[in-house]
C-alpha positions as CSV (number, residue, x, y, z in Angstrom):
1,M,0.1,-0.1,-0.1
2,P,1.7,3.3,-0.9
3,D,2.3,6.0,1.6
4,E,-0.5,8.0,2.4
5,V,0.2,11.9,1.9
6,I,-1.1,14.0,4.8
7,K,-1.8,17.6,3.9
8,P,-1.6,20.3,6.7
9,K,-4.9,21.8,7.6
10,K,-5.5,25.6,6.9
11,A,-5.9,27.7,9.9
12,P,-9.4,28.7,10.4
13,V,-10.4,32.1,8.7
14,D,-11.6,34.8,11.0
15,W,-15.0,36.0,9.4
16,S,-15.4,38.9,11.9
17,N,-12.4,40.7,10.1
18,G,-13.2,39.6,6.6
19,V,-13.7,41.9,3.9
20,I,-14.7,42.0,0.4
21,Y,-13.1,44.0,-2.1
22,L,-13.2,45.3,-5.5
23,V,-10.5,46.2,-7.6
24,H,-10.8,48.2,-10.6
25,F,-8.4,47.8,-13.6
26,S,-7.1,51.1,-15.3
27,K,-7.8,49.6,-18.7
28,K,-9.5,46.1,-19.5
29,Y,-7.6,43.2,-19.9
30,K,-9.5,41.1,-22.4
31,H,-13.0,41.3,-21.0
32,A,-12.1,41.7,-17.5
33,G,-12.2,45.1,-15.9
34,H,-12.5,44.4,-12.3
35,Y,-11.5,41.8,-9.9
36,L,-13.8,40.7,-6.7
37,G,-12.0,39.1,-3.8
38,F,-12.3,38.2,0.1
39,A,-9.7,38.6,2.7
40,S,-9.5,38.1,6.5
41,N,-6.6,40.2,6.4
42,L,-6.9,43.0,3.6
43,E,-3.5,44.8,3.8
44,A,-1.7,41.2,3.6
45,R,-3.9,40.1,0.7
46,L,-3.2,43.3,-1.2
47,K,0.7,42.9,-0.5
48,R,0.5,39.5,-2.0
49,H,-1.4,40.7,-4.9
50,R,1.5,43.5,-5.7
51,E,4.2,40.9,-5.1
52,G,2.6,38.5,-7.8
53,R,1.5,35.9,-5.3
54,G,-2.4,36.7,-5.1
55,S,-5.1,35.6,-7.8
56,N,-3.7,34.6,-11.2
57,L,-5.8,37.6,-12.7
58,L,-4.0,40.4,-10.8
59,K,-0.7,38.9,-11.7
60,V,-1.4,39.0,-15.5
61,I,-2.8,42.5,-14.9
62,Q,0.4,43.4,-13.4
63,D,2.6,41.5,-15.9
64,A,0.7,43.7,-18.6
65,G,1.5,46.8,-17.3
66,I,-1.8,47.7,-16.1
67,D,-2.6,49.6,-13.0
68,W,-5.3,48.7,-10.4
69,E,-6.8,49.8,-7.2
70,V,-9.3,48.9,-4.7
71,V,-12.4,51.1,-5.0
72,R,-15.2,49.6,-2.9
73,T,-15.0,47.3,0.4
74,W,-17.8,45.6,2.0
75,G,-17.5,44.4,5.8
76,P,-16.3,43.4,8.2
77,P,-17.7,41.3,8.7
78,A,-18.0,39.6,5.7
79,S,-17.8,36.2,4.5
80,P,-17.0,33.9,1.3
81,K,-20.9,33.2,0.8
82,V,-21.5,37.2,0.4
83,E,-18.5,37.0,-2.0
84,A,-19.9,34.2,-4.0
85,E,-23.4,36.2,-4.1
86,L,-21.9,39.2,-5.4
87,K,-19.8,37.2,-7.8
88,R,-22.9,35.5,-9.3
89,Y,-24.2,39.1,-9.9
90,R,-21.8,39.0,-12.7
91,N,-21.6,42.8,-13.1
92,N,-19.1,44.3,-11.1
93,R,-19.4,47.5,-13.3
94,A,-22.3,48.2,-11.6
95,L,-20.9,47.9,-8.2
96,C,-17.9,49.9,-9.2
97,P,-17.8,53.7,-7.9
98,L,-15.6,54.5,-10.9
99,C,-17.7,52.9,-13.5
100,N,-21.3,53.6,-12.1
101,K,-21.8,57.5,-11.7
102,Q,-25.2,56.8,-10.2
103,Y,-23.7,55.0,-7.5
104,A,-20.9,58.0,-6.8
105,M,-23.9,60.4,-6.8
106,E,-25.7,58.5,-4.3
107,K,-22.7,58.5,-2.2
108,A,-21.4,62.0,-2.5
109,E,-21.2,63.5,1.0
110,N,-21.9,66.9,0.0
111,L,-23.4,69.4,-2.5
112,R,-20.2,70.6,-3.9
113,E,-19.1,67.0,-4.8
114,K,-22.6,66.4,-6.4
115,R,-22.3,69.5,-8.5
116,R,-18.8,68.3,-9.6
117,L,-19.8,64.9,-10.4
118,L,-22.9,66.4,-12.3
119,R,-20.4,68.7,-14.4
120,L,-18.2,65.7,-15.2
121,E,-21.2,63.8,-16.3
122,R,-22.3,66.7,-18.7
123,T,-18.9,67.3,-20.2
124,G,-18.0,63.4,-20.5
125,D,-14.9,63.9,-18.6
126,S,-14.0,61.1,-16.1
């Protein structure tokens, strides 16, 4: 009988600190313009992404010279179940404040910011 390989168990994830995050790409890569992810420690996860040790998509984006930034977060607390629901929605553009001006208008904290966004919308600038 062959020796059985025993894999180490992963440490349990602390959902109470979990954050779902949306990454916006400065330009699309093929069909992708965003990345949606979950992290129990967001700063550590973003560091791994920047080092090319995170998701395959963000590694490819970086290798292609495309800039990216986190534009929205949910939580804490958050869970992979909520992340899965957002991924099933399959419309990260609607969740992105840079792509969705209506969302940005709703979140504008003051009248000056709302007026600025309306001016940009009329002129077509971003």
